[in-house]
VMD Tcl script that builds the backbone (N, CA, C; Angstrom):
set m [mol new atoms 378]
animate dup $m
set s [atomselect $m all]
$s set {name element resname resid chain x y z} {
  {N N UNK 1 A 109.280 -0.749 91.799}
  {CA C UNK 1 A 110.025 -0.640 92.582}
  {C C UNK 1 A 110.791 0.659 93.035}
  {N N UNK 2 A 110.838 0.924 94.269}
  {CA C UNK 2 A 110.919 1.808 95.082}
  {C C UNK 2 A 112.849 1.142 95.211}
  {N N UNK 3 A 113.348 2.128 94.635}
  {CA C UNK 3 A 115.251 2.260 94.657}
  {C C UNK 3 A 115.528 2.848 96.564}
  {N N UNK 4 A 116.486 2.588 96.458}
  {CA C UNK 4 A 116.700 3.554 98.064}
  {C C UNK 4 A 117.370 5.561 97.773}
  {N N UNK 5 A 117.814 5.198 96.495}
  {CA C UNK 5 A 117.591 6.980 96.037}
  {C C UNK 5 A 116.526 7.780 96.289}
  {N N UNK 6 A 115.029 6.193 95.544}
  {CA C UNK 6 A 114.400 7.430 95.356}
  {C C UNK 6 A 113.138 7.636 97.292}
  {N N UNK 7 A 113.049 6.299 98.085}
  {CA C UNK 7 A 113.330 6.875 99.045}
  {C C UNK 7 A 113.945 8.046 100.084}
  {N N UNK 8 A 114.826 8.555 99.276}
  {CA C UNK 8 A 115.641 9.813 100.222}
  {C C UNK 8 A 115.388 10.951 99.455}
  {N N UNK 9 A 115.629 10.866 98.085}
  {CA C UNK 9 A 114.769 12.154 97.597}
  {C C UNK 9 A 113.392 11.655 96.824}
  {N N UNK 10 A 112.281 11.743 97.312}
  {CA C UNK 10 A 111.931 11.736 96.505}
  {C C UNK 10 A 111.356 12.952 95.514}
  {N N UNK 11 A 111.414 14.055 95.818}
  {CA C UNK 11 A 111.292 15.248 94.885}
  {C C UNK 11 A 112.333 15.548 94.104}
  {N N UNK 12 A 112.652 15.488 94.028}
  {CA C UNK 12 A 114.484 15.361 92.759}
  {C C UNK 12 A 114.685 14.712 91.919}
  {N N UNK 13 A 113.819 14.561 90.842}
  {CA C UNK 13 A 114.808 13.326 90.178}
  {C C UNK 13 A 115.801 13.455 89.922}
  {N N UNK 14 A 117.332 14.467 89.505}
  {CA C UNK 14 A 118.038 15.143 89.489}
  {C C UNK 14 A 119.131 14.579 90.408}
  {N N UNK 15 A 118.995 15.309 90.885}
  {CA C UNK 15 A 119.687 13.970 92.543}
  {C C UNK 15 A 119.025 12.961 92.508}
  {N N UNK 16 A 117.862 12.311 92.545}
  {CA C UNK 16 A 117.494 10.695 92.471}
  {C C UNK 16 A 118.778 10.226 91.227}
  {N N UNK 17 A 118.653 10.629 90.137}
  {CA C UNK 17 A 119.982 10.315 88.993}
  {C C UNK 17 A 121.669 10.558 89.105}
  {N N UNK 18 A 121.759 11.474 89.872}
  {CA C UNK 18 A 123.270 11.338 89.845}
  {C C UNK 18 A 123.255 9.659 91.149}
  {N N UNK 19 A 122.958 9.807 92.429}
  {CA C UNK 19 A 123.045 9.083 93.245}
  {C C UNK 19 A 122.371 7.715 92.106}
  {N N UNK 20 A 122.277 7.550 92.077}
  {CA C UNK 20 A 121.570 5.671 91.108}
  {C C UNK 20 A 123.198 5.950 89.886}
  {N N UNK 21 A 123.318 6.950 89.682}
  {CA C UNK 21 A 124.529 6.534 88.565}
  {C C UNK 21 A 126.204 6.201 89.116}
  {N N UNK 22 A 126.602 7.629 90.538}
  {CA C UNK 22 A 127.473 7.492 91.510}
  {C C UNK 22 A 127.218 6.234 92.597}
  {N N UNK 23 A 126.533 6.099 92.668}
  {CA C UNK 23 A 126.265 4.203 93.308}
  {C C UNK 23 A 127.447 3.637 93.651}
  {N N UNK 24 A 127.827 3.111 94.481}
  {CA C UNK 24 A 128.790 1.698 94.800}
  {C C UNK 24 A 128.561 0.437 94.135}
  {N N UNK 25 A 127.418 0.588 94.207}
  {CA C UNK 25 A 126.911 -1.222 93.464}
  {C C UNK 25 A 126.469 -0.838 92.096}
  {N N UNK 26 A 126.821 0.305 91.039}
  {CA C UNK 26 A 126.733 1.007 90.045}
  {C C UNK 26 A 127.388 -0.345 89.623}
  {N N UNK 27 A 128.969 -0.412 89.338}
  {CA C UNK 27 A 129.677 -1.735 88.813}
  {C C UNK 27 A 129.761 -3.298 89.696}
  {N N UNK 28 A 128.560 -3.796 89.899}
  {CA C UNK 28 A 127.886 -4.656 90.815}
  {C C UNK 28 A 126.988 -5.187 90.017}
  {N N UNK 29 A 126.418 -4.146 88.926}
  {CA C UNK 29 A 125.313 -3.923 88.686}
  {C C UNK 29 A 124.397 -4.647 89.534}
  {N N UNK 30 A 124.047 -4.166 90.945}
  {CA C UNK 30 A 123.250 -4.063 92.205}
  {C C UNK 30 A 122.462 -3.050 92.156}
  {N N UNK 31 A 120.818 -3.143 92.882}
  {CA C UNK 31 A 120.502 -1.813 93.345}
  {C C UNK 31 A 119.807 -2.296 94.522}
  {N N UNK 32 A 119.553 -1.577 95.110}
  {CA C UNK 32 A 119.176 -2.453 96.735}
  {C C UNK 32 A 117.390 -1.065 96.661}
  {N N UNK 33 A 116.398 -2.229 97.203}
  {CA C UNK 33 A 115.332 -2.215 96.693}
  {C C UNK 33 A 114.417 -1.487 98.363}
  {N N UNK 34 A 113.646 -1.466 98.146}
  {CA C UNK 34 A 112.537 -0.839 99.527}
  {C C UNK 34 A 111.445 -1.034 99.548}
  {N N UNK 35 A 110.845 -2.157 100.348}
  {CA C UNK 35 A 109.566 -2.556 100.576}
  {C C UNK 35 A 108.878 -3.181 101.448}
  {N N UNK 36 A 107.566 -2.587 101.692}
  {CA C UNK 36 A 107.460 -3.124 102.997}
  {C C UNK 36 A 107.295 -4.975 103.138}
  {N N UNK 37 A 107.664 -5.962 104.074}
  {CA C UNK 37 A 106.961 -7.075 104.688}
  {C C UNK 37 A 106.251 -7.146 105.732}
  {N N UNK 38 A 104.893 -7.799 105.692}
  {CA C UNK 38 A 104.636 -8.031 106.740}
  {C C UNK 38 A 103.950 -9.811 107.414}
  {N N UNK 39 A 105.406 -10.721 108.361}
  {CA C UNK 39 A 104.865 -11.784 108.532}
  {C C UNK 39 A 104.576 -11.879 110.083}
  {N N UNK 40 A 103.250 -13.129 109.756}
  {CA C UNK 40 A 102.223 -13.349 110.825}
  {C C UNK 40 A 102.925 -14.915 111.219}
  {N N UNK 41 A 102.693 -15.078 112.314}
  {CA C UNK 41 A 102.664 -16.721 113.042}
  {C C UNK 41 A 101.819 -16.586 113.512}
  {N N UNK 42 A 100.373 -17.667 113.209}
  {CA C UNK 42 A 98.901 -18.163 114.522}
  {C C UNK 42 A 99.424 -18.979 114.972}
  {N N UNK 43 A 98.759 -19.335 116.332}
  {CA C UNK 43 A 98.738 -20.058 117.284}
  {C C UNK 43 A 98.177 -21.250 116.754}
  {N N UNK 44 A 97.827 -21.757 115.348}
  {CA C UNK 44 A 97.495 -23.028 114.447}
  {C C UNK 44 A 98.064 -23.276 113.300}
  {N N UNK 45 A 99.840 -22.785 113.978}
  {CA C UNK 45 A 101.090 -23.077 113.564}
  {C C UNK 45 A 100.827 -22.003 111.492}
  {N N UNK 46 A 100.062 -22.093 111.544}
  {CA C UNK 46 A 99.751 -21.060 110.380}
  {C C UNK 46 A 100.928 -19.839 109.835}
  {N N UNK 47 A 101.295 -19.608 108.910}
  {CA C UNK 47 A 102.276 -18.391 108.902}
  {C C UNK 47 A 101.006 -17.822 107.871}
  {N N UNK 48 A 101.407 -16.208 107.884}
  {CA C UNK 48 A 100.795 -15.322 106.570}
  {C C UNK 48 A 101.581 -14.307 106.316}
  {N N UNK 49 A 102.127 -14.050 104.606}
  {CA C UNK 49 A 103.644 -12.969 104.163}
  {C C UNK 49 A 102.721 -12.375 103.669}
  {N N UNK 50 A 103.031 -10.964 103.605}
  {CA C UNK 50 A 102.759 -9.921 102.741}
  {C C UNK 50 A 104.087 -9.227 102.248}
  {N N UNK 51 A 104.187 -10.067 101.002}
  {CA C UNK 51 A 105.280 -8.647 100.498}
  {C C UNK 51 A 104.889 -7.801 99.553}
  {N N UNK 52 A 105.749 -6.782 98.766}
  {CA C UNK 52 A 105.185 -5.334 98.276}
  {C C UNK 52 A 104.993 -6.346 96.924}
  {N N UNK 53 A 106.653 -6.724 97.159}
  {CA C UNK 53 A 106.792 -7.046 94.878}
  {C C UNK 53 A 107.711 -8.456 94.740}
  {N N UNK 54 A 108.284 -8.211 96.323}
  {CA C UNK 54 A 109.743 -9.559 96.143}
  {C C UNK 54 A 109.092 -10.980 95.903}
  {N N UNK 55 A 108.008 -11.624 97.087}
  {CA C UNK 55 A 107.167 -12.416 96.210}
  {C C UNK 55 A 107.486 -13.386 95.440}
  {N N UNK 56 A 106.912 -12.457 94.974}
  {CA C UNK 56 A 106.771 -13.129 93.584}
  {C C UNK 56 A 108.183 -13.898 92.538}
  {N N UNK 57 A 109.196 -12.987 92.818}
  {CA C UNK 57 A 110.399 -13.480 92.584}
  {C C UNK 57 A 110.874 -14.184 92.943}
  {N N UNK 58 A 111.820 -15.128 91.976}
  {CA C UNK 58 A 112.783 -16.249 92.185}
  {C C UNK 58 A 113.655 -16.364 93.372}
  {N N UNK 59 A 113.834 -15.171 93.676}
  {CA C UNK 59 A 115.236 -14.871 94.872}
  {C C UNK 59 A 114.442 -15.169 96.285}
  {N N UNK 60 A 113.531 -14.608 96.325}
  {CA C UNK 60 A 112.768 -14.912 97.363}
  {C C UNK 60 A 112.289 -16.845 97.313}
  {N N UNK 61 A 111.472 -16.606 96.316}
  {CA C UNK 61 A 110.656 -18.580 96.858}
  {C C UNK 61 A 111.522 -19.952 96.138}
  {N N UNK 62 A 112.734 -19.009 95.384}
  {CA C UNK 62 A 113.208 -20.095 94.806}
  {C C UNK 62 A 113.833 -20.909 96.629}
  {N N UNK 63 A 114.777 -20.622 96.941}
  {CA C UNK 63 A 115.442 -20.851 98.082}
  {C C UNK 63 A 113.950 -21.429 99.156}
  {N N UNK 64 A 113.461 -21.412 99.460}
  {CA C UNK 64 A 112.154 -22.023 100.041}
  {C C UNK 64 A 111.629 -22.812 99.993}
  {N N UNK 65 A 111.408 -22.754 98.406}
  {CA C UNK 65 A 111.105 -24.230 97.652}
  {C C UNK 65 A 111.814 -25.555 97.639}
  {N N UNK 66 A 113.068 -24.966 97.536}
  {CA C UNK 66 A 113.917 -25.484 97.763}
  {C C UNK 66 A 114.057 -26.755 99.037}
  {N N UNK 67 A 114.535 -25.751 99.640}
  {CA C UNK 67 A 114.541 -26.364 101.285}
  {C C UNK 67 A 113.032 -27.125 101.550}
  {N N UNK 68 A 112.127 -26.999 101.248}
  {CA C UNK 68 A 111.033 -28.096 101.108}
  {C C UNK 68 A 110.661 -28.807 100.358}
  {N N UNK 69 A 111.121 -28.760 99.268}
  {CA C UNK 69 A 110.940 -30.270 98.509}
  {C C UNK 69 A 112.383 -31.045 98.610}
  {N N UNK 70 A 113.625 -30.892 99.274}
  {CA C UNK 70 A 114.262 -31.842 99.734}
  {C C UNK 70 A 113.808 -32.606 100.880}
  {N N UNK 71 A 113.434 -33.450 101.218}
  {CA C UNK 71 A 112.790 -34.203 102.316}
  {C C UNK 71 A 114.033 -34.569 104.033}
  {N N UNK 72 A 114.938 -34.055 103.240}
  {CA C UNK 72 A 116.403 -34.003 104.281}
  {C C UNK 72 A 115.963 -32.574 104.856}
  {N N UNK 73 A 115.630 -31.584 105.191}
  {CA C UNK 73 A 115.873 -30.675 105.657}
  {C C UNK 73 A 114.719 -30.481 107.190}
  {N N UNK 74 A 115.540 -29.792 108.023}
  {CA C UNK 74 A 114.879 -30.117 109.206}
  {C C UNK 74 A 113.374 -29.101 109.084}
  {N N UNK 75 A 113.441 -27.908 108.031}
  {CA C UNK 75 A 112.210 -27.102 107.346}
  {C C UNK 75 A 111.705 -28.245 107.812}
  {N N UNK 76 A 111.027 -28.816 106.910}
  {CA C UNK 76 A 110.194 -29.857 105.722}
  {C C UNK 76 A 109.842 -31.422 106.553}
  {N N UNK 77 A 111.002 -31.682 108.016}
  {CA C UNK 77 A 111.012 -33.075 108.512}
  {C C UNK 77 A 109.601 -32.267 109.980}
  {N N UNK 78 A 110.010 -31.576 110.134}
  {CA C UNK 78 A 109.400 -30.867 111.624}
  {C C UNK 78 A 107.996 -30.853 111.649}
  {N N UNK 79 A 107.619 -29.977 110.451}
  {CA C UNK 79 A 106.140 -29.293 110.117}
  {C C UNK 79 A 106.283 -27.978 111.142}
  {N N UNK 80 A 106.851 -27.478 111.178}
  {CA C UNK 80 A 106.872 -26.308 112.539}
  {C C UNK 80 A 106.863 -24.873 111.659}
  {N N UNK 81 A 105.791 -24.211 111.671}
  {CA C UNK 81 A 105.895 -22.886 111.327}
  {C C UNK 81 A 106.942 -21.991 111.494}
  {N N UNK 82 A 106.764 -22.229 112.409}
  {CA C UNK 82 A 108.141 -21.409 113.310}
  {C C UNK 82 A 109.326 -21.131 112.416}
  {N N UNK 83 A 109.981 -22.555 111.814}
  {CA C UNK 83 A 110.895 -23.251 111.245}
  {C C UNK 83 A 110.971 -22.189 109.718}
  {N N UNK 84 A 109.844 -22.497 108.828}
  {CA C UNK 84 A 108.902 -21.971 107.871}
  {C C UNK 84 A 108.953 -20.258 107.645}
  {N N UNK 85 A 108.888 -19.437 109.302}
  {CA C UNK 85 A 109.295 -18.111 109.128}
  {C C UNK 85 A 110.831 -17.452 109.135}
  {N N UNK 86 A 111.328 -18.485 110.418}
  {CA C UNK 86 A 112.840 -18.425 109.581}
  {C C UNK 86 A 113.409 -18.644 108.742}
  {N N UNK 87 A 112.905 -19.183 108.138}
  {CA C UNK 87 A 113.989 -19.173 106.767}
  {C C UNK 87 A 113.184 -18.763 105.573}
  {N N UNK 88 A 112.090 -17.468 105.910}
  {CA C UNK 88 A 111.488 -16.742 105.390}
  {C C UNK 88 A 112.684 -15.454 104.954}
  {N N UNK 89 A 112.600 -15.053 107.185}
  {CA C UNK 89 A 113.260 -13.771 107.144}
  {C C UNK 89 A 114.945 -14.547 106.837}
  {N N UNK 90 A 115.391 -15.567 106.578}
  {CA C UNK 90 A 116.563 -16.604 106.293}
  {C C UNK 90 A 116.937 -15.665 105.112}
  {N N UNK 91 A 116.263 -15.625 104.309}
  {CA C UNK 91 A 115.816 -15.557 102.902}
  {C C UNK 91 A 116.229 -14.290 102.132}
  {N N UNK 92 A 115.531 -13.422 103.239}
  {CA C UNK 92 A 115.670 -11.840 103.015}
  {C C UNK 92 A 116.586 -11.310 103.451}
  {N N UNK 93 A 117.481 -11.929 104.142}
  {CA C UNK 93 A 118.723 -11.495 105.196}
  {C C UNK 93 A 119.392 -11.778 104.281}
  {N N UNK 94 A 120.368 -12.802 103.201}
  {CA C UNK 94 A 121.120 -13.404 102.303}
  {C C UNK 94 A 120.923 -12.254 101.473}
  {N N UNK 95 A 119.787 -12.013 100.663}
  {CA C UNK 95 A 119.712 -10.952 99.731}
  {C C UNK 95 A 120.242 -9.970 100.090}
  {N N UNK 96 A 120.477 -9.243 101.347}
  {CA C UNK 96 A 121.137 -8.222 100.833}
  {C C UNK 96 A 122.724 -8.090 101.938}
  {N N UNK 97 A 123.565 -9.191 101.898}
  {CA C UNK 97 A 125.052 -9.777 101.433}
  {C C UNK 97 A 125.975 -9.597 100.381}
  {N N UNK 98 A 124.886 -9.869 98.631}
  {CA C UNK 98 A 126.000 -9.160 98.096}
  {C C UNK 98 A 126.082 -7.687 98.246}
  {N N UNK 99 A 125.351 -7.251 99.006}
  {CA C UNK 99 A 124.536 -5.462 98.902}
  {C C UNK 99 A 126.130 -5.172 99.562}
  {N N UNK 100 A 125.984 -5.237 101.010}
  {CA C UNK 100 A 127.085 -5.368 102.059}
  {C C UNK 100 A 128.831 -5.596 101.510}
  {N N UNK 101 A 129.345 -6.732 100.581}
  {CA C UNK 101 A 129.904 -6.580 100.187}
  {C C UNK 101 A 130.083 -5.935 98.886}
  {N N UNK 102 A 129.350 -5.471 97.952}
  {CA C UNK 102 A 130.054 -4.497 97.049}
  {C C UNK 102 A 130.410 -3.093 97.797}
  {N N UNK 103 A 129.301 -2.627 98.666}
  {CA C UNK 103 A 129.470 -1.700 99.802}
  {C C UNK 103 A 131.162 -1.353 100.556}
  {N N UNK 104 A 131.546 -2.594 101.327}
  {CA C UNK 104 A 132.379 -3.442 102.080}
  {C C UNK 104 A 133.663 -3.637 100.559}
  {N N UNK 105 A 133.599 -3.600 99.392}
  {CA C UNK 105 A 134.438 -3.378 98.830}
  {C C UNK 105 A 134.774 -1.710 98.214}
  {N N UNK 106 A 133.457 -0.877 98.117}
  {CA C UNK 106 A 133.823 0.648 97.174}
  {C C UNK 106 A 134.617 0.808 98.896}
  {N N UNK 107 A 134.435 0.955 100.076}
  {CA C UNK 107 A 134.948 1.482 101.302}
  {C C UNK 107 A 136.141 1.179 101.362}
  {N N UNK 108 A 136.840 0.039 101.318}
  {CA C UNK 108 A 138.093 -0.277 101.179}
  {C C UNK 108 A 138.890 -0.286 99.979}
  {N N UNK 109 A 138.501 0.632 98.883}
  {CA C UNK 109 A 139.480 0.874 97.565}
  {C C UNK 109 A 139.010 2.296 97.804}
  {N N UNK 110 A 137.779 3.372 98.576}
  {CA C UNK 110 A 138.229 4.770 98.801}
  {C C UNK 110 A 139.010 4.351 99.788}
  {N N UNK 111 A 139.303 4.089 100.672}
  {CA C UNK 111 A 140.537 4.644 102.133}
  {C C UNK 111 A 141.644 3.948 101.366}
  {N N UNK 112 A 142.164 2.657 100.573}
  {CA C UNK 112 A 143.276 2.677 100.016}
  {C C UNK 112 A 143.925 4.043 98.731}
  {N N UNK 113 A 142.279 4.527 98.256}
  {CA C UNK 113 A 142.872 5.708 97.424}
  {C C UNK 113 A 143.210 7.094 98.184}
  {N N UNK 114 A 143.049 7.326 99.595}
  {CA C UNK 114 A 142.705 8.277 100.039}
  {C C UNK 114 A 144.326 7.939 100.686}
  {N N UNK 115 A 145.052 7.290 100.818}
  {CA C UNK 115 A 145.966 6.428 101.829}
  {C C UNK 115 A 147.181 6.723 100.582}
  {N N UNK 116 A 146.986 6.200 99.912}
  {CA C UNK 116 A 147.571 6.185 97.778}
  {C C UNK 116 A 147.980 7.837 98.123}
  {N N UNK 117 A 147.568 8.531 97.286}
  {CA C UNK 117 A 146.945 9.633 96.683}
  {C C UNK 117 A 146.171 10.653 97.496}
  {N N UNK 118 A 145.900 11.294 98.750}
  {CA C UNK 118 A 145.503 12.250 99.205}
  {C C UNK 118 A 144.980 13.806 97.735}
  {N N UNK 119 A 144.310 13.924 97.733}
  {CA C UNK 119 A 143.612 14.629 97.407}
  {C C UNK 119 A 141.888 15.299 97.432}
  {N N UNK 120 A 141.223 16.096 97.242}
  {CA C UNK 120 A 140.420 16.818 97.267}
  {C C UNK 120 A 139.425 16.059 96.896}
  {N N UNK 121 A 139.922 15.697 95.366}
  {CA C UNK 121 A 138.869 14.691 94.637}
  {C C UNK 121 A 138.455 13.729 94.939}
  {N N UNK 122 A 139.329 13.094 95.387}
  {CA C UNK 122 A 139.157 11.618 96.095}
  {C C UNK 122 A 138.698 11.933 97.334}
  {N N UNK 123 A 138.801 12.581 97.904}
  {CA C UNK 123 A 137.994 13.217 99.542}
  {C C UNK 123 A 136.362 13.010 99.644}
  {N N UNK 124 A 136.342 14.243 98.186}
  {CA C UNK 124 A 134.955 14.590 97.955}
  {C C UNK 124 A 133.946 13.515 98.057}
  {N N UNK 125 A 135.054 11.767 97.227}
  {CA C UNK 125 A 133.870 10.775 96.887}
  {C C UNK 125 A 134.019 10.126 98.099}
  {N N UNK 126 A 134.343 10.591 99.601}
  {CA C UNK 126 A 133.894 9.655 100.272}
  {C C UNK 126 A 132.767 10.706 101.381}
}
mol reanalyze $m
mol bondsrecalc $m
mol representation Tube
mol addrep $m
C-alpha cells in the first residue's frame, strides 16, 4: 500500500518515518493511502471498475453490497448502471470523511494553541 508519505518522499525513508510519526492522523489511527482507480460506464449499461487494492476490502464493497441487497434502494430497483457507478464514487468519497475530520480537528487544536500560548515550538508545528 502506498501512503501519502511515500508518495511525497519516495527517496527518503527517514523523512517518511518522521512524517508518519508526526502525522495529525496518528492519534486517530488513520492513514491516507494512494491508489489508482479506473471506472468505465459502457453504452450497454455495464460498469467496469479497476482498483489497485481497495476493491478487495470491505470498506468499498460492504456499503455497495448492502445497497444492492436491500430491495428498497433506488440503486437496485432502477437497474441503471449509472446509479451503481455513482454508488462506487460515493463509497470512495465517504472513505475520506474521517480523514478530513481528523485534519480539521488537528488544525483547530493548533489554532487554539497558537492563540493561547504563542511560541516558536507551536509555530513550527504549523
